[in-house]
N, C-alpha and C positions, 0 to 999 in steps of 0.2 A: 483646178485652179479655183474652184467655185466651192468656197468653205463656210461653215458656220463659225461663229466666234464663240467666246466663252458665254455670250447671252443664249446661245442655243437657237439662234435664228438661221433658218436656211435661206439660201439665197436663189435668185433666179439664174437662168442661163444668160450670159452675156456673150457677145461676139467677140473673138479674140482680136486684138489690135493688129493692124497690117504689118506683121512682122517683116516683110520684106522691103518696106519703104525705107529709103535712106540708108541702104545696105553698102558698107565699105569694108574693103579688105584691111584686116587688122595686122600690121607687121610688128607694132609695139603697143605700149599702153595707150589706150584710147579711152576717153570719156564719152558715154553714150548717155543722153538724156530723153525722157519722155518716152515715145512710142518708137523712136528711132532704133536701129539695129545694127550689128557689126558681124561681118563675116565675108567669105567663108573663113572658117577657123578650123584648127586641128592638123594632125599629120597628112590626111588626105582631104582636106577641106570639107569635112563630114559635118561640121556644126555650125549653126547660126545662133547669134545671141539677140535676143529680143527684150526691148525694155518693157513691154506690155503693161503699161500704165492704163489698165482697162477700165478702172472704175472712175466715171465721170465726176463723181462727187468730190474727188481729190485731185482733179486735174491742175488745179492751180499750185499744188506741191512740187517743188523742184526735185523730180526724181532723177538721179543721175547714177551711173555705175562706171567704175574704171575697169576696162577689160583689158587683160594680157593674154596674147596668144601663145601657144606652144606647138610646135610642129614635131615634137617628140612622140613616140609610140606610146600607147597605154602601158602602164597605168600613169601616163602624163596627159595633159590636155589644157585647154583654156582655163582661165581663171577670172572671177569677178570679186570686186569690193564695192559695196554700196558706198557711194561718195556723196549723196544729195541730202536732201533736208529730211527731217524726221518726220513721220506721220503720227497722227493722233487719232485713229479711226475707232469710234465706239459704236458704229452703225450696225455691226453684226456681219459686214462683208469685208473681206480683204481689199486693201486700197489699191494693190497692185501685185504683179507676180513677174518680176524680172527673171529671166531664165534662158539657158542654153537648150537648143532644140537639135535632135538627130531625127530625121525623117520627114514626113509630110505634113503640112499644116496650112491652113488658110489658102488652100488651092495651089500651093506650091511646095517643093521638096528641096531639102539640102542635098548637097552632092554625095555620091560615092557611099551610099548606104545600102543595106540589103532589105530595107523595107519597101513596101508592105510584105508581111508574112501571115499566111491564113492560120487561124488559130489550130486547126486540125493538124498542122505541120510543125507547130511550135517545138514539139519534142525532138525534131529533127535539127534543132539549132542549139548551139551554145550562146546565150545572150547574157553578158555580164557587163556590170557598170560600176563605177567608183567616183568618190570625190572626197575631199577633206573640207569640212565645214566649220566656221567659227560664228558663235552667236553671242553678242554681248548681253550682259545682265540688264534687266529692266525692260526689254523689248517684249512685244507680244507678237510671235510670228512663227511659222513653220519653215523648214528647209526640206523640200519634198520632190519627189518625182511626179510629174503628171503625165500619164500614159493613157493613149487614146485608142480604142477599139471601135472600128466602124463596119457597117454591114457590106460595104464595097471597098475596093482597093484604093479608091480616091477620097480623102477627107473632104466634107463639104466646104464650099468657099467662106461660109459663116462660123464654120467649125462647132456649130451646135450638133455634137456628135450623134450618129444614127445608131451607135451601139452604147458603149459604156465608157465612162472616165475611170481610170483606175490610178489612185493615189498611193504613194509610199512615203510616209513621212518619216524619214531618218532621224530627224531633230524637231524638237518643238519647244516653245518657250513662252512663259506669261500666261499659260491658260488656254492658249488656242486649241480647238478642237474640231474634228473632222464633221463632214455632213453625216446626219443620221442622228435622230433623236432616240434610238433605241440602245440598249446595251450592246456589247460586242456580240457578234453572231458566231464568232470562232476566234481561236488563237492558232498561230503557227510558229515554229521554231525553225530559223534559216538565217544563214549568214552570220551565225554566232549571237543572235538577238531573238527575242520573243515578240511577237507582233500581235496586237489586238486588231481584229477585223470588223469594220462598221460598214453598213449599207445604208443608202438613203435616197431619196429622190431630190433632184436639183430643180424643184419646180415652187419653191416658197411656201410648201406647207409641210407638216410634220407626219408624213406618211411613209412608213418604212417597208411597205409591202406592195409597191406599185409596178408597173410594167418594166420589164427588164430593159428596154430601150431608153428608159430615163435614169437608169441607176448611176449612183456613184458608189464605187466600193473603195475603202480606204483602209490601209495596213498602217498602224501607228505603232512605233518603236517604244516598247515599254521601258527600255533603258535609255531612251534619248530625251527625257524631259528636263529641260533647265539650259542654262548658258553653257558654252564650252569653249576652250581656248584653242581648239583644232582637233577635231575627231575624224579619224579616216574610216570610210566605209567603203567596202568591196563586196558587191552583192551579185549573185546568181538570181537574174530577174525571173526565169522561169518557173520556179515554185510559187511564185506569187500568181503568176498567170494560170498555173494548174489549179490553184486553190480558188481563184475566181471562176473558173470553169466548172469545178466540182459543186460550188455554191450556186450555179445557174446564174451567174452575173454577166458572163460572156457566152458566146455560142461558137460552136466548133466552125461554122461556116463564115464567121467574121474574119476581120483583118486587123492585125496590129499595124498601126500606121504611124504612130508618133510616140518618140520618147523624150520628154523635157525633163530639165531639172532646174530649180530655182528656189526662190522664196516668196512666200505670201506675208505681206506685212500688214499688220493692224497697227501697231503702236512701235515708233523707233524707226530702225533702219541703218544708221551710220555704223559702219564697222562690221556689219555683216559679210561674211565672205564665203565663196565657193571656190575652191582651189583644186586645180588638176581635174576638172570633169572629163569623163572619158567613158565611151561604150564601145564594146567589142562584140560584134556579131558574126560568129563562123558557122558555115554550113557543114552539115554532117548528119549523122544519124545516132540518137541516144538509144540507150536500152539495149544495144549491143546484139543485133540480130546476126552478126558474123561471130559472136563470141560462144564458144561451146563450154557450157558449165561443166566443171570436173576435168577438163582437159588441161594438162600442163603446158604453159607457155613461157618462153623467155619473153621479157618485156624490155625492148631495145631502144635506147633514146636515139633520136634523130641527129642531134647535134654531135654527140660523142661516139656514137656507135656501140656504146658499152651497155651491159645488162645491168637491169635493176637485181640487187644482190643483198642477201642477208650476211652481214658482216661475220667473217670468221666462222660460217656455218652455224651461227648461234641459234639455239632453241629456246631460250628463255625470254620472259617479258623483258623488254628493254633493250633487245638487240636492235641496233641502229640498222636502217635501211640505206643503203648506199648504191653508187654505181661502180662497177668494176668490169674490166675487160672480160667478154663472153669466153667461157672455157675454150670453145673450138674455133675462136675467131669471130665468125658471124653467127654463131649459135652456141648453145651450152647444154650439156647433158648433166651438169653439176645440179644436184637437187636444190641448193641454196641459190641458184639462178633460175629455178622454175617456179612458176606461181599458177595457181587455179582460182578461177573466178566463180563464186558461189552466189546464189540469188539472195538479195536482201530486201526484196520488195519494191514495188513501183518501178520496175526497170533497173534497179541499181544493184550493186554487188558489194561483197566483201572479198578480200583477195588474200588468199591464204598460201603460205610458203609450203612447198612439196616436202622440204626437209623436216619441217616441224607443223604439221597441219593444223594444230591448234592455234597457231600464231599467225596473225593477220595484219595488214597495213594499218597503222594507228597514229594519228596526229599527237604528239607529245603534250600532255597536259590538257586535251581537248583545245589546243590552240586554234584561233580563228582569224589570226593576223598573218601577213605575209612574213615570211622567214620561220614561222613554226616548223619544227623539225619532225622527221618521220622515223618511227621505231616499230618493232613488231610487238604485238599484245595478244593476250587470249581474247578472242572475239566474244563481245557482250551485246552487240547490236546497237551501240552507241553511236551518234552522228558522226563523230571522228574517226569511225571505222567503215563508214558507208560511202561508197564511190559510184558516180555516174560516168560510164565510158561513152564519151561523145566523139564518134566517128568523124574525122575531118575531111573525108572523102577522098584521101590520096593514100590509103593504107596505114594511116597513122591515126592515133586516138589522143585526145586530152583526157585526163582522169580528175574530175571535179569532185571535191569533198563536199558532201551532203551536209556537214555541219557548219562549213566555212564559206562555200561557194567559191573557193580558190582551187587552183589547179596544182597538180603534183608537178614538181619543177626540179631542175638542176641548177643549184645556186651559181650566179654569174656565168651561166652558160658553160660551166667548167668542162673539161675534157678529161680531167685527171682521175686516177683510180682513187677510191677511198672517199669520195665526197659524199656526205650525208645529204640525202634528198630533203626537200622541203616543200611546204605549199606556198603558192605566191599568186598575185593577181593574174588572172588568165590573160595572156597576150598573144597566143598563136604562134610564138617563136619555137625554133628547134629544141629548146631547152625544156619545152613543155610537151612535145609530141613524142609519142612511143608507139613502135609497131609490135605486134604480137607474132612470134615464131614458134611453131610446134617443133620442138627437137626431134 
Protein backbone atom coordinates (compact mmCIF):
# COMPACT_ATOMS: atom_id res chain seq x y z
CA UNK A 1 0.00 0.00 0.00
CA UNK A 2 3.01 2.25 -0.11
CA UNK A 3 3.57 3.34 -3.67
CA UNK A 4 5.29 5.91 -5.74
CA UNK A 5 3.24 8.26 -7.89
CA UNK A 6 3.82 9.50 -11.39
CA UNK A 7 6.42 11.77 -9.79
CA UNK A 8 8.53 8.70 -9.01
CA UNK A 9 8.84 9.62 -5.33
CA UNK A 10 9.23 6.69 -2.95
CA UNK A 11 7.32 6.79 0.28
CA UNK A 12 8.26 5.86 3.80
CA UNK A 13 6.62 3.02 5.68
CA UNK A 14 3.45 4.10 7.42
CA UNK A 15 1.67 2.08 10.08
CA UNK A 16 -1.57 0.48 8.96
CA UNK A 17 -4.68 2.09 10.43
CA UNK A 18 -6.35 0.12 13.20
CA UNK A 19 -8.44 -2.09 10.95
CA UNK A 20 -10.36 -3.81 13.67
CA UNK A 21 -11.72 -0.67 15.35
CA UNK A 22 -15.39 0.01 14.78
CA UNK A 23 -16.04 -3.39 13.22
CA UNK A 24 -19.67 -4.33 12.66
CA UNK A 25 -21.29 -7.35 10.97
CA UNK A 26 -22.51 -6.33 7.53
CA UNK A 27 -25.81 -7.98 6.64
CA UNK A 28 -26.71 -5.52 3.88
CA UNK A 29 -25.29 -2.43 2.19
CA UNK A 30 -23.40 -0.38 4.76
CA UNK A 31 -21.43 2.85 4.49
CA UNK A 32 -17.98 2.83 6.10
CA UNK A 33 -16.04 6.08 6.47
CA UNK A 34 -12.49 6.98 7.49
CA UNK A 35 -10.58 4.27 9.32
CA UNK A 36 -13.63 2.30 10.41
CA UNK A 37 -14.13 -1.26 9.25
CA UNK A 38 -16.84 -3.78 8.48
CA UNK A 39 -16.96 -7.47 9.11
CA UNK A 40 -16.82 -10.32 9.33
CA UNK A 41 -17.79 -10.75 5.68
CA UNK A 42 -17.99 -13.64 3.23
CA UNK A 43 -19.53 -17.10 3.23
CA UNK A 44 -17.52 -18.26 6.29
CA UNK A 45 -16.73 -14.83 7.80
CA UNK A 46 -13.23 -14.93 6.33
CA UNK A 47 -12.91 -11.27 5.26
CA UNK A 48 -12.85 -7.86 6.88
CA UNK A 49 -13.10 -4.51 5.13
CA UNK A 50 -10.97 -1.60 6.34
CA UNK A 51 -11.17 2.05 5.30
CA UNK A 52 -7.41 2.45 5.81
CA UNK A 53 -7.27 6.22 5.39
CA UNK A 54 -3.65 6.07 6.50
CA UNK A 55 -2.19 9.23 4.94
CA UNK A 56 -2.63 11.92 7.61
CA UNK A 57 -2.16 14.68 5.04
CA UNK A 58 -5.60 13.84 3.64
CA UNK A 59 -7.47 13.03 6.85
CA UNK A 60 -9.90 15.90 6.24
CA UNK A 61 -11.16 14.35 2.98
CA UNK A 62 -14.46 12.55 3.52
CA UNK A 63 -13.47 9.02 2.51
CA UNK A 64 -16.42 6.59 2.49
CA UNK A 65 -17.22 3.24 0.89
CA UNK A 66 -20.50 1.38 0.50
CA UNK A 67 -19.97 -2.29 1.42
CA UNK A 68 -22.33 -5.07 0.36
CA UNK A 69 -21.75 -8.53 1.78
CA UNK A 70 -22.30 -11.84 0.02
CA UNK A 71 -22.46 -15.19 1.79
CA UNK A 72 -22.30 -17.14 -1.49
CA UNK A 73 -19.26 -19.32 -2.12
CA UNK A 74 -16.38 -18.22 -4.38
CA UNK A 75 -16.31 -16.86 -7.05
CA UNK A 76 -18.70 -14.64 -5.10
CA UNK A 77 -17.84 -12.36 -2.22
CA UNK A 78 -18.28 -8.90 -0.71
CA UNK A 79 -18.26 -5.74 -2.83
CA UNK A 80 -17.13 -2.15 -2.35
CA UNK A 81 -18.14 1.10 -4.09
CA UNK A 82 -16.19 4.26 -3.25
CA UNK A 83 -18.87 6.78 -2.27
CA UNK A 84 -16.90 9.56 -0.55
CA UNK A 85 -15.26 12.76 -1.69
CA UNK A 86 -12.68 12.95 -4.45
CA UNK A 87 -8.99 13.15 -3.58
CA UNK A 88 -6.52 15.47 -5.26
CA UNK A 89 -3.16 14.14 -4.09
CA UNK A 90 -0.02 15.29 -5.91
CA UNK A 91 2.40 14.62 -3.04
CA UNK A 92 3.71 11.35 -4.42
CA UNK A 93 2.12 9.06 -1.82
CA UNK A 94 -1.37 7.61 -2.19
CA UNK A 95 -4.03 9.22 -0.04
CA UNK A 96 -5.59 5.96 1.15
CA UNK A 97 -6.07 2.23 0.51
CA UNK A 98 -9.62 1.05 1.32
CA UNK A 99 -9.42 -2.73 1.09
CA UNK A 100 -10.70 -6.19 1.87
CA UNK A 101 -8.48 -8.36 4.06
CA UNK A 102 -8.00 -12.12 4.36
CA UNK A 103 -5.55 -13.25 7.04
CA UNK A 104 -3.67 -11.50 9.83
CA UNK A 105 -2.91 -7.81 10.09
CA UNK A 106 -2.14 -5.24 12.78
CA UNK A 107 -1.94 -7.90 15.48
CA UNK A 108 -5.28 -9.56 14.70
CA UNK A 109 -6.71 -12.01 12.16
CA UNK A 110 -9.90 -12.50 10.19
CA UNK A 111 -11.77 -15.74 10.87
CA UNK A 112 -11.61 -19.14 9.17
CA UNK A 113 -8.55 -18.64 6.96
CA UNK A 114 -5.67 -20.99 6.25
CA UNK A 115 -3.02 -18.34 6.93
CA UNK A 116 -0.21 -18.12 7.89
CA UNK A 117 1.52 -20.54 5.49
CA UNK A 118 5.30 -20.95 5.38
CA UNK A 119 6.83 -20.04 2.02
CA UNK A 120 8.56 -23.43 1.78
CA UNK A 121 5.10 -25.07 1.83
CA UNK A 122 3.34 -22.81 -0.68
CA UNK A 123 3.61 -25.40 -3.46
CA UNK A 124 1.45 -27.64 -1.26
CA UNK A 125 -1.49 -25.24 -1.50
CA UNK A 126 -3.91 -24.01 -4.13
CA UNK A 127 -4.24 -20.25 -3.52
CA UNK A 128 -6.59 -18.51 -5.93
CA UNK A 129 -8.39 -15.18 -5.81
CA UNK A 130 -10.50 -12.92 -7.98
CA UNK A 131 -12.73 -9.89 -8.29
CA UNK A 132 -14.38 -7.55 -10.81
CA UNK A 133 -13.07 -3.98 -10.90
CA UNK A 134 -14.47 -0.70 -12.21
CA UNK A 135 -12.23 2.35 -12.69
CA UNK A 136 -13.71 5.67 -13.88
CA UNK A 137 -11.81 7.76 -16.40
CA UNK A 138 -9.88 10.75 -15.10
CA UNK A 139 -8.73 9.08 -11.87
CA UNK A 140 -5.15 8.39 -10.80
CA UNK A 141 -5.22 5.14 -8.87
CA UNK A 142 -4.44 1.46 -8.84
CA UNK A 143 -6.60 -1.53 -7.96
CA UNK A 144 -4.24 -4.03 -6.42
CA UNK A 145 -3.43 -6.87 -4.07
CA UNK A 146 -1.22 -6.01 -1.11
CA UNK A 147 0.24 -9.28 0.18
CA UNK A 148 2.51 -9.51 3.20
CA UNK A 149 5.34 -11.92 4.01
CA UNK A 150 6.86 -11.87 7.49
CA UNK A 151 9.74 -13.65 9.16
CA UNK A 152 7.41 -15.10 11.79
CA UNK A 153 3.87 -16.42 11.90
CA UNK A 154 2.46 -13.24 13.42
CA UNK A 155 2.44 -9.88 11.67
CA UNK A 156 3.89 -7.05 13.81
CA UNK A 157 1.30 -4.86 15.52
CA UNK A 158 2.57 -1.83 13.57
CA UNK A 159 2.62 -3.88 10.32
CA UNK A 160 6.01 -2.52 9.29
CA UNK A 161 6.70 -5.87 7.68
CA UNK A 162 9.67 -7.94 8.83
CA UNK A 163 9.81 -9.52 5.38
CA UNK A 164 8.48 -8.23 2.07
CA UNK A 165 5.40 -6.50 0.73
CA UNK A 166 4.20 -8.04 -2.55
CA UNK A 167 1.78 -6.11 -4.72
CA UNK A 168 -0.17 -7.28 -7.76
CA UNK A 169 -1.59 -4.36 -9.75
CA UNK A 170 -4.46 -5.87 -11.73
CA UNK A 171 -5.54 -2.45 -12.99
CA UNK A 172 -4.09 1.09 -12.89
CA UNK A 173 -5.17 4.45 -14.21
CA UNK A 174 -3.84 7.96 -14.73
CA UNK A 175 -0.12 7.25 -14.67
CA UNK A 176 0.24 5.69 -11.21
CA UNK A 177 3.35 3.53 -10.94
CA UNK A 178 4.84 1.07 -8.45
CA UNK A 179 7.64 1.54 -5.96
CA UNK A 180 11.01 1.19 -7.64
CA UNK A 181 13.06 3.64 -9.67
CA UNK A 182 14.54 0.90 -11.84
CA UNK A 183 13.33 -0.67 -15.05
CA UNK A 184 11.40 -3.94 -14.68
CA UNK A 185 13.61 -6.71 -13.36
CA UNK A 186 11.53 -9.44 -15.02
CA UNK A 187 8.26 -10.23 -16.75
CA UNK A 188 5.99 -13.21 -16.18
CA UNK A 189 2.89 -14.46 -17.95
CA UNK A 190 0.18 -15.99 -15.79
CA UNK A 191 -3.59 -15.76 -15.47
CA UNK A 192 -3.88 -14.75 -19.11
CA UNK A 193 -1.84 -11.55 -18.64
CA UNK A 194 1.78 -10.43 -18.86
CA UNK A 195 3.13 -8.70 -15.75
CA UNK A 196 6.15 -6.42 -15.43
CA UNK A 197 8.03 -6.99 -12.17
CA UNK A 198 9.50 -4.09 -10.17
CA UNK A 199 11.48 -4.11 -6.94
CA UNK A 200 12.39 -1.24 -4.67
CA UNK A 201 12.88 -0.06 -1.13
CA UNK A 202 10.09 1.52 0.87
CA UNK A 203 12.50 3.87 2.65
CA UNK A 204 12.14 7.22 0.91
CA UNK A 205 15.15 6.93 -1.36
CA UNK A 206 15.82 5.70 -4.87
CA UNK A 207 17.82 2.57 -4.06
CA UNK A 208 16.77 -0.57 -5.88
CA UNK A 209 19.27 -3.04 -4.45
CA UNK A 210 18.90 -2.77 -0.70
CA UNK A 211 18.34 -5.46 1.93
CA UNK A 212 15.68 -8.03 1.20
CA UNK A 213 13.82 -7.27 4.42
CA UNK A 214 13.02 -3.75 3.25
CA UNK A 215 11.85 -4.78 -0.20
CA UNK A 216 8.62 -4.20 -2.05
CA UNK A 217 8.04 -6.33 -5.15
CA UNK A 218 5.27 -5.29 -7.53
CA UNK A 219 3.69 -7.12 -10.46
CA UNK A 220 2.02 -4.65 -12.84
CA UNK A 221 -0.49 -5.92 -15.40
CA UNK A 222 0.66 -4.69 -18.81
CA UNK A 223 -2.92 -5.07 -20.09
CA UNK A 224 -4.51 -3.18 -17.20
CA UNK A 225 -3.64 0.46 -17.93
CA UNK A 226 -6.66 2.76 -18.15
CA UNK A 227 -10.30 2.98 -17.07
CA UNK A 228 -12.61 -0.03 -17.20
CA UNK A 229 -16.37 -0.49 -16.93
CA UNK A 230 -15.89 -3.89 -15.33
CA UNK A 231 -13.01 -6.32 -15.78
CA UNK A 232 -13.05 -9.68 -13.99
CA UNK A 233 -9.82 -11.22 -12.78
CA UNK A 234 -9.28 -14.77 -11.54
CA UNK A 235 -5.71 -15.46 -10.52
CA UNK A 236 -3.63 -18.31 -9.22
CA UNK A 237 -1.46 -16.40 -6.74
CA UNK A 238 1.20 -19.08 -6.30
CA UNK A 239 3.13 -18.24 -9.54
CA UNK A 240 3.60 -14.68 -8.24
CA UNK A 241 4.99 -16.04 -4.98
CA UNK A 242 7.27 -18.46 -6.82
CA UNK A 243 8.65 -15.61 -8.94
CA UNK A 244 9.30 -13.50 -5.84
CA UNK A 245 11.16 -16.43 -4.28
CA UNK A 246 13.21 -16.99 -7.44
CA UNK A 247 14.18 -13.30 -7.46
CA UNK A 248 15.29 -13.45 -3.81
CA UNK A 249 12.57 -11.08 -2.64
CA UNK A 250 11.12 -13.56 -0.14
CA UNK A 251 12.75 -16.38 1.81
CA UNK A 252 11.58 -19.98 2.13
CA UNK A 253 11.58 -19.72 5.94
CA UNK A 254 9.19 -16.75 5.95
CA UNK A 255 5.39 -16.83 6.20
CA UNK A 256 2.55 -15.60 4.02
CA UNK A 257 0.39 -13.81 6.59
CA UNK A 258 -1.97 -11.46 4.75
CA UNK A 259 -3.85 -11.08 1.45
CA UNK A 260 -5.48 -7.69 0.91
CA UNK A 261 -7.22 -6.23 -2.12
CA UNK A 262 -8.26 -2.62 -2.60
CA UNK A 263 -7.54 0.65 -4.35
CA UNK A 264 -4.77 3.18 -3.76
CA UNK A 265 -6.11 6.59 -4.73
CA UNK A 266 -4.13 9.68 -5.65
CA UNK A 267 -6.75 11.60 -7.65
CA UNK A 268 -10.49 10.90 -7.83
CA UNK A 269 -12.21 8.01 -6.10
CA UNK A 270 -15.99 8.23 -6.56
CA UNK A 271 -17.23 5.35 -8.69
CA UNK A 272 -14.29 2.99 -8.13
CA UNK A 273 -15.70 -0.48 -7.49
CA UNK A 274 -14.38 -3.84 -6.32
CA UNK A 275 -17.11 -6.44 -6.79
CA UNK A 276 -17.24 -10.06 -5.62
CA UNK A 277 -13.81 -10.22 -4.02
CA UNK A 278 -12.89 -13.76 -3.02
CA UNK A 279 -9.96 -15.89 -1.89
CA UNK A 280 -9.84 -19.69 -1.96
CA UNK A 281 -7.03 -21.48 -0.11
CA UNK A 282 -7.10 -25.27 -0.31
CA UNK A 283 -4.66 -27.66 1.31
CA UNK A 284 -2.95 -30.38 -0.65
CA UNK A 285 0.25 -31.02 -2.53
CA UNK A 286 1.07 -29.88 -6.03
CA UNK A 287 3.61 -31.39 -8.33
CA UNK A 288 1.93 -34.78 -8.09
CA UNK A 289 4.27 -36.94 -5.99
CA UNK A 290 1.67 -39.74 -6.21
CA UNK A 291 1.14 -39.37 -9.97
CA UNK A 292 3.32 -41.69 -12.02
CA UNK A 293 4.16 -40.26 -15.41
CA UNK A 294 3.46 -42.54 -18.36
CA UNK A 295 0.89 -44.58 -16.42
CA UNK A 296 -2.65 -44.75 -17.87
CA UNK A 297 -5.31 -43.36 -15.51
CA UNK A 298 -9.05 -42.94 -15.58
CA UNK A 299 -9.81 -39.40 -14.40
CA UNK A 300 -13.14 -39.60 -12.55
CA UNK A 301 -15.21 -36.63 -11.41
CA UNK A 302 -16.28 -36.65 -7.77
CA UNK A 303 -19.70 -35.11 -8.42
CA UNK A 304 -20.83 -37.28 -11.33
CA UNK A 305 -18.71 -40.41 -10.99
CA UNK A 306 -18.10 -40.19 -14.74
CA UNK A 307 -14.83 -40.46 -16.62
CA UNK A 308 -13.06 -37.71 -18.54
CA UNK A 309 -13.55 -38.89 -22.12
CA UNK A 310 -12.34 -38.07 -25.66
CA UNK A 311 -15.64 -37.71 -27.53
CA UNK A 312 -16.40 -40.56 -29.94
CA UNK A 313 -12.82 -41.83 -29.47
CA UNK A 314 -11.69 -38.93 -31.62
CA UNK A 315 -8.02 -38.69 -32.55
CA UNK A 316 -7.99 -35.34 -34.37
CA UNK A 317 -7.29 -31.81 -33.22
CA UNK A 318 -10.49 -30.22 -31.94
CA UNK A 319 -11.98 -33.40 -30.45
CA UNK A 320 -14.00 -32.25 -27.45
CA UNK A 321 -13.13 -33.39 -23.94
CA UNK A 322 -16.32 -34.44 -22.17
CA UNK A 323 -17.55 -36.55 -19.28
CA UNK A 324 -19.10 -39.95 -19.95
CA UNK A 325 -20.01 -42.93 -17.82
CA UNK A 326 -16.92 -45.04 -17.20
CA UNK A 327 -16.91 -48.11 -19.46
CA UNK A 328 -16.87 -50.62 -16.59
CA UNK A 329 -18.91 -48.64 -14.09
CA UNK A 330 -16.30 -47.47 -11.60
CA UNK A 331 -13.37 -47.68 -14.00
CA UNK A 332 -12.72 -48.03 -17.71
CA UNK A 333 -10.42 -49.99 -19.99
CA UNK A 334 -11.49 -47.91 -23.00
CA UNK A 335 -8.45 -46.09 -24.43
CA UNK A 336 -10.41 -42.87 -24.98
CA UNK A 337 -11.11 -42.77 -21.23
CA UNK A 338 -7.49 -43.31 -20.24
CA UNK A 339 -4.96 -40.50 -19.82
CA UNK A 340 -1.25 -40.25 -19.13
CA UNK A 341 0.52 -37.42 -17.32
CA UNK A 342 3.80 -36.26 -18.82
CA UNK A 343 6.21 -33.73 -17.25
CA UNK A 344 5.99 -30.17 -18.59
CA UNK A 345 8.52 -28.65 -16.18
CA UNK A 346 8.18 -26.88 -12.82
CA UNK A 347 6.12 -29.76 -11.43
CA UNK A 348 3.43 -29.28 -14.10
CA UNK A 349 2.04 -31.77 -16.60
CA UNK A 350 0.51 -32.11 -20.00
CA UNK A 351 -2.21 -34.78 -20.21
CA UNK A 352 -2.35 -37.03 -23.28
CA UNK A 353 -5.04 -39.45 -24.39
CA UNK A 354 -4.02 -43.12 -24.58
CA UNK A 355 -6.12 -43.57 -27.73
CA UNK A 356 -4.29 -40.69 -29.46
CA UNK A 357 -0.97 -40.08 -27.66
CA UNK A 358 -0.15 -36.92 -29.62
CA UNK A 359 -3.44 -35.32 -28.50
CA UNK A 360 -3.53 -33.53 -25.13
CA UNK A 361 -5.83 -31.41 -22.99
CA UNK A 362 -6.11 -27.95 -24.53
CA UNK A 363 -8.21 -24.88 -23.69
CA UNK A 364 -9.98 -23.76 -26.86
CA UNK A 365 -8.47 -20.59 -28.37
CA UNK A 366 -6.11 -20.30 -25.37
CA UNK A 367 -9.08 -19.07 -23.32
CA UNK A 368 -8.36 -17.64 -19.89
CA UNK A 369 -11.90 -16.86 -18.69
CA UNK A 370 -14.44 -19.00 -16.87
CA UNK A 371 -16.46 -21.02 -19.35
CA UNK A 372 -13.64 -21.56 -21.86
CA UNK A 373 -14.10 -25.07 -23.24
CA UNK A 374 -11.78 -28.08 -23.39
CA UNK A 375 -10.60 -29.97 -26.45
CA UNK A 376 -7.75 -32.18 -27.64
CA UNK A 377 -4.87 -30.70 -29.61
CA UNK A 378 -1.35 -31.69 -30.57
CA UNK A 379 0.93 -30.69 -27.70
CA UNK A 380 3.15 -27.67 -28.36
CA UNK A 381 4.09 -26.62 -24.83
CA UNK A 382 1.74 -23.64 -24.74
CA UNK A 383 0.30 -22.41 -21.41
CA UNK A 384 -3.23 -23.52 -22.36
CA UNK A 385 -1.91 -27.11 -22.50
CA UNK A 386 -0.05 -27.18 -19.17
CA UNK A 387 -1.65 -28.17 -15.86
CA UNK A 388 -0.78 -28.27 -12.20
CA UNK A 389 -2.21 -31.24 -10.31
CA UNK A 390 -3.17 -29.99 -6.85
CA UNK A 391 -3.89 -32.81 -4.42
CA UNK A 392 -6.78 -31.87 -2.13
CA UNK A 393 -5.66 -34.38 0.48
CA UNK A 394 -8.70 -36.65 0.12
CA UNK A 395 -7.67 -38.71 -2.89
CA UNK A 396 -8.91 -36.07 -5.32
CA UNK A 397 -7.13 -33.45 -7.41
CA UNK A 398 -7.85 -30.06 -8.85
CA UNK A 399 -6.25 -29.47 -12.25
CA UNK A 400 -5.23 -25.81 -12.54
CA UNK A 401 -4.41 -24.41 -15.97
CA UNK A 402 -1.02 -22.71 -16.17
CA UNK A 403 -2.27 -20.18 -18.69
CA UNK A 404 -5.45 -19.21 -16.87
CA UNK A 405 -5.11 -20.06 -13.18
CA UNK A 406 -8.57 -21.66 -13.49
CA UNK A 407 -9.65 -25.21 -12.70
CA UNK A 408 -10.88 -28.04 -14.90
CA UNK A 409 -14.64 -28.05 -14.28
CA UNK A 410 -17.89 -29.82 -15.15
CA UNK A 411 -20.33 -27.05 -16.19
CA UNK A 412 -23.19 -26.45 -13.74
CA UNK A 413 -22.06 -29.55 -11.79
CA UNK A 414 -23.83 -31.64 -14.42
CA UNK A 415 -23.99 -35.42 -14.05
CA UNK A 416 -25.09 -36.03 -17.65
CA UNK A 417 -23.16 -37.87 -20.34
CA UNK A 418 -21.75 -35.73 -23.12
CA UNK A 419 -21.14 -32.52 -21.19
CA UNK A 420 -18.04 -30.78 -22.57
CA UNK A 421 -15.62 -29.84 -19.81
CA UNK A 422 -14.48 -26.26 -19.25
CA UNK A 423 -12.21 -24.18 -17.07
CA UNK A 424 -13.74 -22.16 -14.26
CA UNK A 425 -12.78 -20.20 -11.17
CA UNK A 426 -11.39 -22.69 -8.64
CA UNK A 427 -13.94 -23.23 -5.88
CA UNK A 428 -13.19 -26.66 -4.40
CA UNK A 429 -16.60 -28.12 -5.30
CA UNK A 430 -17.16 -31.67 -6.53
CA UNK A 431 -17.51 -30.43 -10.10
CA UNK A 432 -13.78 -29.61 -10.00
CA UNK A 433 -12.46 -32.60 -8.06
CA UNK A 434 -11.14 -35.66 -9.88
CA UNK A 435 -9.62 -38.93 -8.68
CA UNK A 436 -7.12 -41.01 -10.61
CA UNK A 437 -7.82 -44.72 -11.06
CA UNK A 438 -5.34 -47.06 -12.74
CA UNK A 439 -7.62 -49.51 -14.63
